[in-house]
Steps between C-alpha positions, in 0.01 A plus 500: 500500500772661710875505444794645691817622328841548662665795329841512669399803705163381628185297441217598266156344539306437179122448508291402199205732448284445193724493195785680677712487814561743783859527622605642833822491698440305818856491639793735446818317595828488313616159387154342465618175345238226530137427589279219623123485546343250740308250284241464777441874544576751220498787750818364663803616301872482578768724350873430514753784505863484393613668822188523717373149569135399456185712515150352544159639413174341616277749315611460140782752523316780677743480793823311574694379802861392540529123554851536648678230308846431651674559164423830320585412138187324368506361146212248502169435674236227481187394685415130499155416368525169686544627857531880491867511598685814393853467363761772449834461321783746542844615392729365633325169436279415796145363514240582765154366577211651692188317616331809643486735200841651561463573871796270571755317285710188519802441278518181294868464578553162332507681166841643589638152572477388137832388351467746209473806722867608467447532123194725515585834337291770331711628207435876546590462871715184502565514874135418571187326368129512571186289513350615171177297507292295743237254377305311767288228344130587503427127533739395781590723794831318550623537141705809428721615212736797515740656254837647595635768267755379416525157661230254405150369543453341844218276622355414840237236575470578872411867509860622487642298789734328253595562137610325186774685313470625142262274312616306191406663170394833650656832406743609776430871434142496627281802426146376564309182584136393478284198579221376280171605661336156461769237428687448830821362349564767240729798558664756271815712497630804313876541530798680359581223253150396401181345636434161660211295639449216745240225503611342829433785743835667447720195557643513145469748213501499122608787275228667292656725239388377155342777297646797689766722344567671835625299795543753781163430659364701791129475590283187493125445526278193469136444420302179459653374175803714411781705647668828416844657536648838422845504344773731376827456315707521820532657846654829388230553240227410748619708794764742373267770366562382146250370249416154636353370174262315732215266424231304683464134404236232552543123502213253475541126567689329220574826319810722475503851641300758307577874515195707593468833324138569410467866595833516686796697367731255324748461648432660837723794588456450878559174684186314616590463865169344606247257356178397677244249373174508694129450432558440129698821463872560448668819621846625411682775688793669325803672648383843378165467676294380204228249587342271239220245512397202287175309531582234239827346632716763335353494150405866532593772750371836608660760729333564833326836504626659820358803676686657789852442629612250237836329557796648312708188562421147606700220659225268630125440470265305726 
């Protein structure tokens, strides 16, 4: 197992070795904000920088090149499992696509023609907004969801050539999105006012908040039969260097949300900025650099044993 962590000032590569992990800094760049790994080739990794565009590695983070994105402020990245397209979202809100692994980019300009665009505004910087999350469907190369922070959840069924404006029932303050790995029509959202899900490929959404006592949700992850969100009491607690009183929750079909605490501090004193469900394992990355793993859908947790240059902060995990 290999993971990559964006720490705000670089990228740390994490490799599982026996019952522990080795950690080594693979990129030192200020503003390391987001990550994406090519589903078809785990050695191909993309890093997005707040002021430096996109970097690409084809050797698992051993070396990096500048992909020369036209807009420098990168807030989101994704690689489509359906056709390999690379997407980058920026501040101010623009969306770019590459079909040659970041060698060249084309802007999906129709996004900026949406009627809601004049209302897009990120509260800490109200004069602007950004593409906070990009979720290409792993089942349909033409189906694409994106989240504007703060502006809405937008949907395209033609690869970004045209867009539907904010989808009914979805949270407008989008933080993260995910598709079900096996059920093509199911998608999931974590937003500033709660969580939501879709059963019609993102056309419409339903709120999913029963059982949670915290509604400022941030990260989302999905496995075969349940989904997970991280949540805090509000944005200032989550991001303002206060005690976030954070929790990780799990929802199974037909059940309310359940807080997960077996082995975790309760409540968490650092915001879980990243959740990843893969190969029957669930990983959580916290703002202070802590990394936790569960192998039983969150019933019990153990901290990753890290040797080397462990992250002291974390903003994204891939």
